[in-house]
N, C-alpha and C positions, 0 to 999 in steps of 0.2 A: 819181650818177651816178661811177664808179669812178675813181680815179687815170690817167691815162693815161702807161704807159711810154716810156722813150725811145725814139728812132726806129731801127728796125732795121736802117737804111742808111749813117745818119752819126753815129748818137749821139745828137743833139742833142734836149732836152729840149722844146726850144721846138717843140709840137704842139696841134694844137685840134681838136675837131669841128666840121667846117661843113656846113650843110645846105640843103636849097633855099628854106627860108624867107628866106633871103639876100638872094634876088635876084640882080641882078646884081653888087652888091658885094661879091661872093665871088670873087675869082680861081679857085680849085679847085672853084668848082659847076660847071664844064664837065665837070671830072673825076668826079662823081657822076652824070650823067645822071637827076636827076632821081631818085635811089634814095631819098633823103629826106635820108641823111646817113654822112659818114666822116670818119673823122680823116685830118686832113693836115699833115704836118711844115712848117714854115715856113720853114726851113732849105734843104733839099734838096728841097723840093715834093713827097715821095714820099706816096702815099693809099692809107691800107687801104681793107680790103673795103667796097664798098657796105652799106646798112644800112638798115632801115624809120625806126631810130629813132635817136637820139643815143647811148643808153645801150646797144644792140647794137653800132654801131659802135664806140665804146670797148671792147666785152667784146671784137670781131674784133681789133681792133687789138693789143690785151694777149696774145692768144692767139697764143703761136709754138710752135715744135717744140721737143722737149729739145734741149738742146748737148750 
């Protein structure tokens, strides 16, 4: 899996992929709605787009509009 870019909202580098495999142990689980995976910022709690796999979630998180 690719390295995750910093959060586009708060700038934190503390983010991780959450998956529905974590069950109720993941506080971000409700945000991904059983989609499979998403990236969540551990500081501001922002979440990226839902994806089927952690690799796809990371790719979607890292995709940004040109600045």
